C-alpha positions in Angstrom: 12.3 10.7 -2.0 14.2 9.4 -5.0 12.8 8.1 -8.3 13.2 4.3 -8.8 11.9 1.6 -11.1 10.7 -1.6 -9.4 11.2 -4.6 -11.7 9.9 -8.1 -11.2 12.4 -10.8 -11.7 9.7 -13.3 -12.5 7.5 -11.4 -14.9 9.7 -8.5 -16.0 7.0 -6.0 -15.1 8.3 -2.6 -14.3 6.7 0.1 -12.2 8.1 3.6 -11.8 7.7 5.5 -8.5 9.5 7.1 -5.6 11.4 5.5 -2.8 11.4 7.1 0.7 15.1 7.1 1.6 14.5 6.8 5.3 12.0 3.9 5.3 12.8 2.2 2.0 9.1 2.2 1.1 8.3 2.6 -2.6 5.2 4.5 -3.7 4.3 3.1 -7.1 3.1 5.7 -9.6 3.1 4.4 -13.2 3.3 1.0 -15.0 6.2 1.1 -17.5 5.3 -0.9 -20.7 7.6 0.8 -23.2 10.5 3.3 -23.3 7.9 5.9 -24.2 6.2 5.3 -20.8 9.5 5.8 -19.0 10.1 9.1 -20.9 6.6 10.3 -20.1 7.2 9.5 -16.3 10.5 11.4 -16.4 8.8 14.3 -18.2 5.8 14.5 -15.8 8.1 14.6 -12.7 10.9 16.6 -14.4 13.5 13.9 -13.8 16.7 14.4 -15.9 19.0 11.8 -14.3 19.0 8.0 -14.9 16.5 6.1 -12.8 17.9 3.1 -10.8 16.1 -0.3 -11.1 15.4 -2.3 -8.0 14.5 -6.0 -8.1 
């Protein structure tokens, strides 16, 4: 599993979660409304690297 942000092209809504590398399925965990939300997600799951966005 790798951390990803799913972003909607239409609405701009962003959801952080984890993508199964084998199946490509994304498990959505947290709605990202601000940079603080993203930092909180990274802190909770101890993520230090940059998280890729998928559209």
